[in-house]
N, CA, C and O atoms as a printed pandas DataFrame, in Angstrom:
     atom_number atom_name residue_name chain_id  residue_number  x_coord  y_coord  z_coord
0              1         N          MET        A               1    9.678  -33.214   62.589
1              2        CA          MET        A               1    9.419  -31.716   62.885
2              3         C          MET        A               1    9.752  -32.029   64.411
3              4         O          MET        A               1    9.240  -33.004   64.961
4              5         N          GLU        A               2   10.610  -31.190   65.066
5              6        CA          GLU        A               2   10.610  -31.334   66.572
6              7         C          GLU        A               2    9.593  -30.289   67.229
7              8         O          GLU        A               2    9.430  -29.190   66.699
8              9         N          HIS        A               3    9.048  -30.581   68.163
9             10        CA          HIS        A               3    8.106  -29.448   68.879
10            11         C          HIS        A               3    9.136  -29.080   70.682
11            12         O          HIS        A               3    9.810  -29.757   71.459
12            13         N          TYR        A               4    8.907  -28.353   70.633
13            14        CA          TYR        A               4    9.268  -27.602   71.821
14            15         C          TYR        A               4    8.485  -26.934   73.003
15            16         O          TYR        A               4    7.333  -26.617   72.706
16            17         N          ARG        A               5    8.788  -26.722   73.980
17            18        CA          ARG        A               5    8.309  -25.416   74.856
18            19         C          ARG        A               5    8.722  -24.279   74.656
19            20         O          ARG        A               5    9.939  -24.187   74.813
20            21         N          LEU        A               6    7.981  -22.941   74.241
21            22        CA          LEU        A               6    8.541  -21.995   74.092
22            23         C          LEU        A               6    8.055  -21.184   75.462
23            24         O          LEU        A               6    6.851  -21.049   75.678
24            25         N          GLU        A               7    9.007  -20.676   76.332
25            26        CA          GLU        A               7    9.261  -19.986   77.217
26            27         C          GLU        A               7    9.754  -18.760   77.609
27            28         O          GLU        A               7   10.865  -18.454   77.175
28            29         N          PHE        A               8    9.049  -17.820   78.495
29            30        CA          PHE        A               8   10.154  -16.365   78.466
30            31         C          PHE        A               8   10.188  -16.362   79.904
31            32         O          PHE        A               8    9.525  -17.049   80.681
32            33         N          SER        A               9   11.242  -15.302   80.196
33            34        CA          SER        A               9   11.619  -14.551   81.314
34            35         C          SER        A               9   11.546  -13.410   81.615
35            36         O          SER        A               9   12.299  -12.711   80.937
36            37         N          GLU        A              10   10.825  -12.750   82.521
37            38        CA          GLU        A              10   10.557  -11.206   82.389
38            39         C          GLU        A              10   12.149  -10.709   82.795
39            40         O          GLU        A              10   12.871   -9.995   82.099
40            41         N          GLU        A              11   12.399  -11.161   83.811
41            42        CA          GLU        A              11   13.413  -10.776   84.426
42            43         C          GLU        A              11   15.040  -10.776   83.769
43            44         O          GLU        A              11   15.883   -9.893   83.923
44            45         N          GLN        A              12   15.160  -11.931   83.073
45            46        CA          GLN        A              12   16.338  -12.092   81.996
46            47         C          GLN        A              12   16.025  -11.795   80.630
47            48         O          GLN        A              12   16.960  -11.832   79.831
48            49         N          GLN        A              13   14.579  -11.432   80.109
49            50        CA          GLN        A              13   13.978  -10.933   78.978
50            51         C          GLN        A              13   14.812  -11.727   78.160
51            52         O          GLN        A              13   15.878  -11.332   77.687
52            53         N          TRP        A              14   14.283  -12.940   77.982
53            54        CA          TRP        A              14   14.878  -13.911   77.386
54            55         C          TRP        A              14   13.800  -15.015   76.906
55            56         O          TRP        A              14   13.203  -15.482   77.876
56            57         N          LEU        A              15   13.368  -15.586   75.597
57            58        CA          LEU        A              15   12.760  -16.586   75.250
58            59         C          LEU        A              15   13.604  -17.798   75.158
59            60         O          LEU        A              15   14.791  -17.802   74.831
60            61         N          ARG        A              16   12.914  -18.785   75.464
61            62        CA          ARG        A              16   13.761  -20.214   75.457
62            63         C          ARG        A              16   12.603  -21.227   74.865
63            64         O          ARG        A              16   11.373  -21.224   74.913
64            65         N          MET        A              17   13.782  -22.260   74.172
65            66        CA          MET        A              17   12.829  -23.270   73.499
66            67         C          MET        A              17   13.474  -24.005   74.469
67            68         O          MET        A              17   14.640  -23.834   74.827
68            69         N          ASP        A              18   12.401  -25.145   75.052
69            70        CA          ASP        A              18   12.228  -26.197   76.043
70            71         C          ASP        A              18   12.745  -27.302   75.428
71            72         O          ASP        A              18   12.245  -27.330   74.304
72            73         N          ASN        A              19   13.475  -28.214   75.575
73            74        CA          ASN        A              19   13.210  -29.562   74.910
74            75         C          ASN        A              19   12.160  -30.290   75.923
75            76         O          ASN        A              19   11.916  -31.484   75.749
76            77         N          TYR        A              20   11.742  -29.801   76.636
77            78        CA          TYR        A              20   10.869  -30.720   77.902
78            79         C          TYR        A              20   11.847  -31.353   78.886
79            80         O          TYR        A              20   11.457  -32.332   79.523
80            81         N          SER        A              21   12.941  -30.938   79.046
81            82        CA          SER        A              21   14.084  -31.280   79.797
82            83         C          SER        A              21   13.867  -30.750   81.293
83            84         O          SER        A              21   14.253  -31.383   82.276
84            85         N          HIS        A              22   13.158  -29.429   81.357
85            86        CA          HIS        A              22   12.916  -28.841   82.417
86            87         C          HIS        A              22   11.476  -28.774   82.785
87            88         O          HIS        A              22   10.527  -29.042   82.048
88            89         N          ASP        A              23   11.435  -28.338   84.161
89            90        CA          ASP        A              23    9.884  -28.242   84.760
90            91         C          ASP        A              23    9.198  -27.003   84.054
91            92         O          ASP        A              23    9.768  -25.912   84.071
92            93         N          ALA        A              24    8.143  -27.146   83.520
93            94        CA          ALA        A              24    7.433  -25.636   83.049
94            95         C          ALA        A              24    7.057  -24.808   84.193
95            96         O          ALA        A              24    6.646  -25.128   85.309
96            97         N          ASN        A              25    7.350  -23.395   83.533
97            98        CA          ASN        A              25    7.306  -22.360   84.557
98            99         C          ASN        A              25    8.070  -22.596   85.946
99           100         O          ASN        A              25    7.582  -22.747   87.066
100          101         N          THR        A              26    9.350  -22.583   85.562
101          102        CA          THR        A              26   10.258  -22.925   86.952
102          103         C          THR        A              26   11.467  -21.501   86.535
103          104         O          THR        A              26   11.610  -20.922   85.458
104          105         N          LYS        A              27   11.870  -21.379   87.278
105          106        CA          LYS        A              27   13.316  -20.710   87.179
106          107         C          LYS        A              27   13.044  -19.115   86.639
107          108         O          LYS        A              27   13.966  -18.492   86.114
108          109         N          GLY        A              28   11.564  -18.456   86.834
109          110        CA          GLY        A              28   11.416  -17.236   86.631
110          111         C          GLY        A              28   10.590  -17.568   85.044
111          112         O          GLY        A              28    9.863  -16.687   84.586
112          113         N          PHE        A              29   10.726  -18.531   84.489
113          114        CA          PHE        A              29   10.329  -18.945   82.932
114          115         C          PHE        A              29    8.696  -18.837   83.113
115          116         O          PHE        A              29    8.146  -18.974   84.205
116          117         N          ILE        A              30    8.011  -18.574   81.897
117          118        CA          ILE        A              30    6.774  -18.988   81.913
118          119         C          ILE        A              30    6.503  -19.465   80.537
119          120         O          ILE        A              30    7.040  -18.967   79.548
120          121         N          THR        A              31    5.570  -20.543   80.498
121          122        CA          THR        A              31    5.341  -21.192   79.402
122          123         C          THR        A              31    4.098  -20.121   78.450
123          124         O          THR        A              31    3.098  -19.599   78.944
124          125         N          LEU        A              32    4.494  -20.040   77.187
125          126        CA          LEU        A              32    3.863  -19.081   76.136
126          127         C          LEU        A              32    3.263  -19.708   75.397
127          128         O          LEU        A              32    2.273  -19.135   74.943
128          129         N          LYS        A              33    3.557  -21.303   74.853
129          130        CA          LYS        A              33    3.306  -22.386   73.976
130          131         C          LYS        A              33    3.924  -23.338   73.997
131          132         O          LYS        A              33    5.154  -23.368   73.993
132          133         N          GLU        A              34    2.940  -24.608   74.034
133          134        CA          GLU        A              34    3.571  -26.013   73.868
134          135         C          GLU        A              34    3.341  -26.384   72.850
135          136         O          GLU        A              34    2.341  -25.954   72.277
136          137         N          ARG        A              35    4.203  -27.349   72.223
137          138        CA          ARG        A              35    4.532  -27.654   70.981
138          139         C          ARG        A              35    4.936  -27.078   69.836
139          140         O          ARG        A              35    4.662  -27.393   68.678
140          141         N          CYS        A              36    5.879  -25.861   70.419
141          142        CA          CYS        A              36    6.263  -24.857   69.326
142          143         C          CYS        A              36    7.429  -25.599   68.177
143          144         O          CYS        A              36    8.200  -26.435   68.650
144          145         N          THR        A              37    7.496  -25.354   67.078
145          146        CA          THR        A              37    8.105  -25.606   66.272
146          147         C          THR        A              37    9.499  -24.631   66.174
147          148         O          THR        A              37    9.462  -23.543   66.748
148          149         N          ASP        A              38   10.410  -24.931   65.629
149          150        CA          ASP        A              38   11.375  -23.957   65.296
150          151         C          ASP        A              38   10.879  -22.385   64.390
151          152         O          ASP        A              38   11.148  -21.202   64.600
152          153         N          THR        A              39   10.182  -22.975   63.504
153          154        CA          THR        A              39    9.708  -21.832   62.527
154          155         C          THR        A              39    8.694  -21.031   63.618
155          156         O          THR        A              39    8.857  -19.816   63.728
156          157         N          GLU        A              40    7.920  -21.524   64.217
157          158        CA          GLU        A              40    6.739  -20.811   64.804
158          159         C          GLU        A              40    7.641  -19.865   65.898
159          160         O          GLU        A              40    7.249  -18.755   66.257
160          161         N          TYR        A              41    8.771  -20.414   66.319
161          162        CA          TYR        A              41    9.527  -19.689   67.468
162          163         C          TYR        A              41   10.136  -18.450   66.691
163          164         O          TYR        A              41   10.069  -17.406   67.341
164          165         N          LYS        A              42   10.590  -18.366   65.710
165          166        CA          LYS        A              42   11.364  -17.740   64.800
166          167         C          LYS        A              42   10.170  -16.436   64.361
167          168         O          LYS        A              42   10.403  -15.228   64.409
168          169         N          ILE        A              43    8.975  -17.038   63.972
169          170        CA          ILE        A              43    8.079  -15.997   63.733
170          171         C          ILE        A              43    7.713  -15.042   64.655
171          172         O          ILE        A              43    7.651  -13.817   64.557
172          173         N          PHE        A              44    7.404  -16.041   65.867
173          174        CA          PHE        A              44    7.042  -15.083   67.193
174          175         C          PHE        A              44    8.340  -14.432   67.727
175          176         O          PHE        A              44    8.165  -13.489   68.498
176          177         N          GLN        A              45    9.335  -14.706   67.503
177          178        CA          GLN        A              45   10.562  -13.634   67.765
178          179         C          GLN        A              45   10.627  -12.203   67.185
179          180         O          GLN        A              45   10.878  -11.087   67.640
180          181         N          ALA        A              46   10.242  -12.798   65.806
181          182        CA          ALA        A              46   10.157  -11.344   64.901
182          183         C          ALA        A              46    9.044  -10.802   65.424
183          184         O          ALA        A              46    9.388   -9.716   65.890
184          185         N          PHE        A              47    7.677  -11.004   65.631
185          186        CA          PHE        A              47    6.905  -10.385   65.798
186          187         C          PHE        A              47    6.959   -9.692   66.876
187          188         O          PHE        A              47    6.721   -8.486   66.821
188          189         N          LEU        A              48    7.278  -10.302   68.057
189          190        CA          LEU        A              48    7.658   -9.536   69.479
190          191         C          LEU        A              48    8.525   -8.478   69.190
191          192         O          LEU        A              48    8.370   -7.439   69.831
192          193         N          THR        A              49    9.398   -8.541   68.357
193          194        CA          THR        A              49   10.618   -7.444   68.335
194          195         C          THR        A              49   10.504   -6.438   67.143
195          196         O          THR        A              49   11.406   -5.761   66.649
196          197         N          ARG        A              50    8.962   -6.510   66.740
197          198        CA          ARG        A              50    8.674   -5.307   65.973
198          199         C          ARG        A              50    8.630   -3.956   65.940
199          200         O          ARG        A              50    8.650   -3.122   65.035
200          201         N          ARG        A              51    8.549   -3.905   67.417
201          202        CA          ARG        A              51    8.731   -2.372   67.914
202          203         C          ARG        A              51    9.945   -1.874   67.417
203          204         O          ARG        A              51    9.920   -1.075   66.480
204          205         N          ASP        A              52   11.192   -2.301   68.006
205          206        CA          ASP        A              52   12.600   -1.524   67.309
206          207         C          ASP        A              52   13.261   -2.581   66.530
207          208         O          ASP        A              52   14.426   -2.279   66.271
208          209         N          GLY        A              53   12.884   -3.747   66.064
209          210        CA          GLY        A              53   13.809   -4.786   65.128
210          211         C          GLY        A              53   14.929   -5.333   65.913
211          212         O          GLY        A              53   15.679   -5.994   65.194
212          213         N          LYS        A              54   15.327   -5.275   67.258
213          214        CA          LYS        A              54   16.141   -5.558   67.913
214          215         C          LYS        A              54   15.648   -6.868   69.041
215          216         O          LYS        A              54   14.553   -6.982   69.591
216          217         N          LEU        A              55   16.733   -7.685   69.145
217          218        CA          LEU        A              55   16.899   -8.853   69.952
218          219         C          LEU        A              55   16.115   -8.668   71.333
219          220         O          LEU        A              55   15.875   -7.486   71.580
220          221         N          LEU        A              56   15.652   -9.617   72.315
221          222        CA          LEU        A              56   14.975   -8.989   73.523
222          223         C          LEU        A              56   16.167   -8.155   74.240
223          224         O          LEU        A              56   16.129   -6.950   74.487
224          225         N          LYS        A              57   17.447   -9.222   74.576
225          226        CA          LYS        A              57   18.439   -8.540   75.212
226          227         C          LYS        A              57   18.893   -6.904   75.086
227          228         O          LYS        A              57   19.121   -6.130   76.016
228          229         N          ASP        A              58   18.953   -6.601   73.435
229          230        CA          ASP        A              58   19.334   -5.729   72.704
230          231         C          ASP        A              58   18.367   -4.669   72.915
231          232         O          ASP        A              58   18.802   -3.540   72.692
232          233         N          SER        A              59   17.038   -4.768   73.328
233          234        CA          SER        A              59   15.943   -3.923   72.899
234          235         C          SER        A              59   16.020   -2.951   74.180
235          236         O          SER        A              59   16.303   -3.263   75.336
236          237         N          LYS        A              60   15.687   -1.673   73.654
237          238        CA          LYS        A              60   15.308   -0.856   74.908
238          239         C          LYS        A              60   14.193   -0.779   75.631
239          240         O          LYS        A              60   14.067    0.023   76.557
240          241         N          PHE        A              61   13.207   -1.685   75.233
241          242        CA          PHE        A              61   11.972   -1.944   75.830
242          243         C          PHE        A              61   12.378   -3.302   76.846
243          244         O          PHE        A              61   13.282   -4.118   76.669
244          245         N          ASN        A              62   11.546   -3.241   77.773
245          246        CA          ASN        A              62   11.561   -4.351   78.643
246          247         C          ASN        A              62   10.223   -4.951   78.467
247          248         O          ASN        A              62    9.221   -4.307   78.779
248          249         N          TYR        A              63   10.157   -5.981   78.051
249          250        CA          TYR        A              63    9.034   -6.970   78.028
250          251         C          TYR        A              63    8.424   -7.166   79.579
251          252         O          TYR        A              63    9.231   -7.384   80.482
252          253         N          ARG        A              64    7.270   -7.102   79.818
253          254        CA          ARG        A              64    6.365   -7.500   80.882
254          255         C          ARG        A              64    5.878   -9.003   80.276
255          256         O          ARG        A              64    5.554   -9.191   79.103
256          257         N          ASN        A              65    5.901  -10.050   81.361
257          258        CA          ASN        A              65    5.045  -11.444   80.892
258          259         C          ASN        A              65    3.564  -11.092   80.282
259          260         O          ASN        A              65    3.093  -11.509   79.224
260          261         N          ALA        A              66    2.836  -10.036   81.427
261          262        CA          ALA        A              66    1.554   -9.829   80.164
262          263         C          ALA        A              66    1.593   -9.547   78.595
263          264         O          ALA        A              66    0.723   -9.879   77.790
264          265         N          ASP        A              67    2.986   -8.749   78.277
265          266        CA          ASP        A              67    3.262   -8.163   76.750
266          267         C          ASP        A              67    3.419   -9.108   75.976
267          268         O          ASP        A              67    2.950   -9.133   74.838
268          269         N          VAL        A              68    4.186  -10.121   76.559
269          270        CA          VAL        A              68    4.387  -11.390   75.633
270          271         C          VAL        A              68    3.485  -12.362   75.590
271          272         O          VAL        A              68    3.515  -13.182   74.672
272          273         N          LEU        A              69    2.493  -12.418   76.635
273          274        CA          LEU        A              69    1.382  -13.242   76.382
274          275         C          LEU        A              69    0.366  -12.827   75.546
275          276         O          LEU        A              69   -0.150  -13.605   74.745
276          277         N          GLU        A              70    0.013  -11.617   75.662
277          278        CA          GLU        A              70   -0.389  -10.738   74.800
278          279         C          GLU        A              70   -0.065  -10.814   73.295
279          280         O          GLU        A              70   -0.781  -11.055   72.322
280          281         N          ALA        A              71    1.419  -10.494   73.436
281          282        CA          ALA        A              71    1.831  -10.738   71.743
282          283         C          ALA        A              71    1.566  -12.258   71.232
283          284         O          ALA        A              71    1.219  -12.440   70.065
284          285         N          ILE        A              72    1.744  -13.403   72.177
285          286        CA          ILE        A              72    1.651  -14.799   71.257
286          287         C          ILE        A              72    0.162  -15.236   71.064
287          288         O          ILE        A              72   -0.151  -16.286   70.503
288          289         N          GLU        A              73   -0.855  -14.206   71.653
289          290        CA          GLU        A              73   -2.302  -14.065   71.354
290          291         C          GLU        A              73   -2.890  -13.367   70.000
291          292         O          GLU        A              73   -3.835  -13.639   69.261
292          293         N          GLN        A              74   -1.834  -12.273   70.016
293          294        CA          GLN        A              74   -1.973  -11.686   68.824
294          295         C          GLN        A              74   -1.679  -12.327   67.725
295          296         O          GLN        A              74   -2.435  -12.446   66.760
296          297         N          LEU        A              75   -0.427  -12.825   67.836
297          298        CA          LEU        A              75    0.309  -13.739   66.804
298          299         C          LEU        A              75   -0.599  -15.063   66.359
299          300         O          LEU        A              75   -0.613  -15.528   65.220
300          301         N          GLU        A              76   -1.255  -15.504   67.343
301          302        CA          GLU        A              76   -2.159  -16.938   66.627
302          303         C          GLU        A              76   -3.263  -16.359   65.710
303          304         O          GLU        A              76   -3.517  -16.848   64.609
304          305         N          THR        A              77   -4.110  -14.942   66.398
305          306        CA          THR        A              77   -5.275  -14.808   65.808
306          307         C          THR        A              77   -4.590  -14.387   64.389
307          308         O          THR        A              77   -5.200  -14.762   63.387
308          309         N          PHE        A              78   -3.387  -13.646   64.198
309          310        CA          PHE        A              78   -2.957  -13.139   62.714
310          311         C          PHE        A              78   -2.556  -14.452   62.107
311          312         O          PHE        A              78   -3.081  -14.574   61.000
312          313         N          LEU        A              79   -1.946  -15.289   62.381
313          314        CA          LEU        A              79   -1.733  -16.840   61.672
314          315         C          LEU        A              79   -3.181  -17.269   61.455
315          316         O          LEU        A              79   -3.500  -17.471   60.283
316          317         N          GLN        A              80   -3.772  -17.377   62.054
317          318        CA          GLN        A              80   -5.311  -18.002   61.952
318          319         C          GLN        A              80   -6.135  -17.076   60.863
319          320         O          GLN        A              80   -7.050  -17.618   60.242
320          321         N          ASN        A              81   -5.892  -15.979   60.670
321          322        CA          ASN        A              81   -6.681  -15.024   59.865
322          323         C          ASN        A              81   -5.966  -15.402   58.155
323          324         O          ASN        A              81   -6.504  -15.434   57.048
324          325         N          LEU        A              82   -4.435  -15.663   58.638
325          326        CA          LEU        A              82   -3.959  -15.969   57.482
326          327         C          LEU        A              82   -4.407  -17.171   56.449
327          328         O          LEU        A              82   -4.686  -17.212   55.251
328          329         N          SER        A              83   -4.327  -18.211   57.617
329          330        CA          SER        A              83   -5.020  -19.460   56.780
330          331         C          SER        A              83   -6.535  -19.120   56.226
331          332         O          SER        A              83   -6.650  -19.540   55.075
332          333         N          LYS        A              84   -7.579  -18.561   56.652
333          334        CA          LYS        A              84   -8.535  -18.477   56.314
334          335         C          LYS        A              84   -8.451  -17.646   54.472
335          336         O          LYS        A              84   -9.336  -17.669   53.616
336          337         N          TYR        A              85   -7.262  -17.090   54.404
337          338        CA          TYR        A              85   -7.072  -16.613   53.109
338          339         C          TYR        A              85   -6.085  -17.830   52.401
339          340         O          TYR        A              85   -5.465  -17.448   51.408
340          341         N          ASN        A              86   -5.986  -18.522   52.602
341          342        CA          ASN        A              86   -5.065  -19.601   52.125
342          343         C          ASN        A              86   -4.134  -18.925   52.255
343          344         O          ASN        A              86   -3.890  -18.561   51.105
344          345         N          LEU        A              87   -3.249  -18.388   53.052
345          346        CA          LEU        A              87   -2.214  -17.855   53.298
346          347         C          LEU        A              87   -1.245  -18.753   54.211
347          348         O          LEU        A              87   -1.705  -19.755   54.759
348          349         N          SER        A              88    0.216  -18.356   54.383
349          350        CA          SER        A              88    1.202  -19.349   55.352
350          351         C          SER        A              88    2.356  -18.332   55.165
351          352         O          SER        A              88    2.611  -17.560   54.240
352          353         N          ILE        A              89    2.917  -18.563   56.248
353          354        CA          ILE        A              89    4.289  -17.937   56.438
354          355         C          ILE        A              89    5.454  -19.393   56.517
355          356         O          ILE        A              89    5.295  -20.343   57.284
356          357         N          SER        A              90    6.456  -19.262   55.651
357          358        CA          SER        A              90    7.434  -20.326   55.825
358          359         C          SER        A              90    8.750  -19.999   55.783
359          360         O          SER        A              90    9.064  -18.882   55.371
360          361         N          ASP        A              91    9.678  -20.869   56.180
361          362        CA          ASP        A              91   11.002  -20.669   55.924
362          363         C          ASP        A              91   11.588  -20.704   54.438
363          364         O          ASP        A              91   11.053  -21.327   53.521
364          365         N          LYS        A              92   12.543  -20.092   54.344
365          366        CA          LYS        A              92   13.367  -20.103   52.900
366          367         C          LYS        A              92   13.884  -21.275   52.647
367          368         O          LYS        A              92   14.528  -21.456   51.614
């Protein structure tokens, strides 16, 4: 399983999975999560776009860095709570 650095650009309204080929927190991107898997990325993208179901570029909402950082914390808490009940989310 490969791991990436999950980053977000408020200006571009874009999530990026960096394979550690870029310096962290550069070119307008902030680091949301280190050692993120593809599955975790997909879960986070679905969680973040829950307001209108549209991908970031197509959404009518402009997410701020603070919004995205708060969302990643909320998702981490949610996933930890699932684990307490022996539940998990996985790919089909």
